[in-house]
Structures are given as C-alpha cells and as structure tokens.
C-alpha positions, 0 to 999 in steps of 0.5 A, spaced: 670 365 731 664 362 727 657 366 728 652 361 731 646 363 726 642 357 730 643 361 736 640 368 733 635 364 729 632 362 735 632 369 738 628 371 732 620 373 734 616 367 732 611 371 728 617 371 723 620 364 724 614 361 723 612 359 716 618 363 713 619 360 707 612 362 705 613 369 707 619 370 702 615 367 696 609 372 698 614 378 698 617 376 691 610 375 688 608 381 690 614 385 687 613 381 681 605 383 681 607 391 682 612 390 676 607 387 672 602 393 673 607 398 672 608 396 665 601 395 664 600 403 666 606 407 663 607 413 666 604 417 660 604 424 663 597 428 662 593 433 665 586 433 668 581 438 671 577 438 677 571 442 678 568 445 684 573 445 689 571 448 696 575 454 698 576 453 706 574 460 708 573 461 715 567 464 718 571 469 722 578 472 722 581 475 728 586 481 726 591 485 730 590 492 730 593 498 734 587 497 740 588 490 741 584 486 735 579 486 730 574 480 729 572 480 721 565 476 720 564 473 713 558 476 710 556 471 705 556 464 708 555 460 701 561 456 699 566 459 694 568 453 689 574 453 684 577 449 679 584 446 679 588 443 673 593 437 675 599 434 671 601 427 672 600 420 669 593 419 666 592 412 670 593 415 676 589 422 676 583 417 674 583 414 681 581 421 684 575 426 684 573 433 686 572 431 693 579 429 694 581 436 694 580 442 697 583 449 698 587 452 704 587 459 703 593 464 705 592 468 712 588 474 711 593 480 711 591 486 716 595 491 712 590 489 706 584 489 709 579 496 709 573 496 712 567 496 707 571 494 702 572 487 699 578 483 701 582 480 695 585 473 696 590 470 691 590 463 691 596 459 688 597 451 686 601 451 693 594 452 697 591 446 694 590 440 699 591 433 695 592 426 698 598 424 701 600 419 696 598 423 690 605 425 686 601 429 681 603 437 680 598 442 681 598 446 674 593 452 676 587 454 680 581 458 677 580 463 679 586 465 682 583 471 685 577 471 689 573 477 693 571 476 700 566 481 703 567 481 711 564 485 716 567 488 723 564 485 729 562 490 734 559 491 741 553 495 743 548 496 748 540 494 746 534 495 750 529 490 752 522 490 751 517 485 754 512 482 750 506 478 752 502 472 750 496 475 746 493 468 746 493 468 754 491 474 757 489 477 763 483 475 766 477 480 765 478 486 770 485 486 771 491 490 768 498 491 768 500 497 772 508 496 772 513 492 769 521 492 771 526 488 767 533 487 770 537 488 767 533 493 762 539 493 757 544 488 755 550 487 751 550 485 743 555 483 739 555 482 732 556 484 725 557 492 725 551 492 719 546 489 723 547 492 730 547 499 726 539 499 726 538 494 732 535 498 738 531 494 741 530 486 743 524 483 745 523 477 750 519 471 748 511 472 749 510 472 757 503 468 759 498 472 763 492 467 763 489 466 770 494 471 773 490 476 778 496 478 782 503 481 781 509 475 779 516 475 777 518 471 771 525 469 768 523 472 760 528 469 755 530 474 749 529 473 742 534 474 737 533 473 729 539 476 726 544 472 724 551 472 727 549 476 733 551 474 740 548 476 747 551 478 753 545 474 757 539 470 754 534 472 759 532 478 764 528 478 770 521 481 770 517 484 775 510 485 773 505 488 777 498 486 776 492 490 779 484 490 778 483 495 772 478 499 776 475 506 773 469 510 774 464 512 769 458 517 770 451 515 768 447 522 767 440 524 768 437 517 769 430 517 771 428 516 778 424 510 780 419 510 786 418 505 791 412 504 794 407 499 798 401 495 795 397 501 796 400 507 792 401 514 795 400 520 791 406 524 790 409 530 787 417 531 785 418 538 788 426 538 786 426 534 779 425 527 777 432 525 774 439 523 777 446 522 775 449 516 778 457 515 778 459 507 778 466 504 779 468 497 777 472 493 772 473 497 765 471 492 761 465 491 765 463 498 765 464 498 758 458 493 757 453 496 762 447 500 759 444 506 762 437 502 763 441 497 768 442 503 773 436 504 777 436 510 782 430 510 786 427 513 793 422 509 798 416 512 800 412 506 802 412 508 809 411 515 809 404 519 811 402 525 807 407 531 808 413 534 804 420 530 805 427 530 803 429 523 801 435 520 800 437 517 793 438 510 793 441 506 787 440 498 784 445 496 779 444 490 775 449 486 775 450 488 782 458 488 781 459 495 781 460 500 787 456 506 787 461 512 788 455 518 788 449 520 786 447 527 784 443 530 787 444 526 794 436 527 796 430 529 792 424 533 795 417 530 794 411 531 797 407 525 799 399 526 799 393 521 802 393 514 799 
C-alpha cells in the first residue's frame, strides 16, 4: 500500500511547511560556515593561566558534634584568590577571562577541625567551576592548599546598661532616682573570641529634655561587634524622675533688724549671728551666695523692754524653703526712741 505523503505533509505544522526550501538552504549554509571556521581555528592544544579566581568560601559552616551541632564563623571576610591553569585549543581559551571561573571548595570535615587552629583546605582541578560549553581541561590550581581561620559561635547572657543623651538633659532641678530595665539581660550569639570580653551592652542615648515626671521608654540596644546577634533589639525602660532637692546650711549670718521710720534703740542680749538651713534644687543652691540669705527680726512695733523675738528670713530669689534657723529666737533689749 502506497504512503500518501501529501496527506502527512498537510498535517505538518505550518511553521515548518512555510518557505521550507529556504530553510533547508539556510541549514546547509550554516553547516558550511561552521566547517570553514573549524578549519580556520585548528585544534592547537595550548595552556593558559587565569589569575585571581575567587574561592567561594561560606561565611559560616555547621558541623555535627556529640551535643548536636557546632557553627563555625570565618574570622577574615576577605576573599581568597587562586590561580588556575587550563589546557585546550588556543582560540577557544582566548574567549574567556578570569571572571568566567570560580572555585567551589570541598565541604569542611568536622574530624579535621580543631578549635583555635587554622583549617587546611585542599583544592583540586575538580573544584574549578567553568562555563558549561568549555571543554578545556583544568591542569592545576595554585595554591592548592589554603588555611582558613574559623571561630566557634557561642551564646552568652549580657547585661544591658542605659545611656542618656548628654545633649538633651533633664531640666534644672530634676534628677533620675531609679531606672528599671526589662529585661535587664539578653542573650548574645557570636564569635567566641568577641563574646569572651563582652560583659555589657548599652542602649542608644535616651533623650530627657523637657521631662519633669517619670516615664516609660522602649530603648534600642547598640552593638558594634561584627557577627554578633541579639535575642532582642530593644528593652523596656521605666525611668523615675524626681525633683532634685537637697538641704544646705548657711552658718553665722549677720542678723538684720527691721524697724519703722523712727528707729528704736536696741541691744542684742543673746548674740547677733544666725545659722539658716535651706532646701531646694541642688543646682540652684550651689549658685546661692551667703549674702542672698537675710535673717532678720522685726522691732518696728515694740515699746521699750526686753523681748525674745522670732527670727525670720528672706532669701533672694525666694524659691527655697527655710528648713530652720538656729537660734529660732533672739533676746533683745529695746530702749526709748
């Protein structure tokens, strides 16, 4: 039975049937060009060196151990570069550059790792990653033995210390009485060499300007050590603010006498010096001078006689509280006007 080719031809997809003759000639021409190029570039074997090929080392490696697993962290993040030598057709090798290659190192062997010692990694031509269509053979890798310094990743508990913004302090006369951080400690994970000397982490500066009462604040934690991770980034701070009040004694101040327009004659019978104790803001009291504190007695309404008069006091500025005067009364003799 004869095959009906026309029937099958009509079933052929149109993309093949349309302009079929030209497509056949195009394929033949392509084949001729490829053969010509092959003759132009003879397969002359040659070797070529490619420098500064990066070794793709991981930043961390997880190794199994008796207790579960150990995480190793690379100490030096700088790239490791090697030189490779390839053998193949000269015209083919000249099409490539160092950026076309990389080194995929073998896995780290936990049996060969010793904490505190460099790990020796052996590279072979099989570790070279080259373009898929490149048939050239890798002859060598130099250096083929490299040392990698790893640090063991560990976790420890570290205390948190609050820091306040020195450029935005509390208003004058106020002070921090108590600070409570929740939590006061956090877990820190990182290279053992860094954690060994890490005892405290600080918060970012907490602003205090304009604050005259206790407040709560979510304080961010700062960490500058490389490769360190925190169990949490913030702590809850409860900050108690109180007015900074202290007492200060001004001893042996001269006693002043308050009289009317017609002065009385008077005589102190128990001394003319008084000590005054004031309370107020610490910073304000530090600026107060003895001459600003004026103890006095009032004799303006008295007739001649002997009196025990109470000691009063006037302070400039009048923002301080008089705690006590010593003595509290003065014995004085009033004579005729």
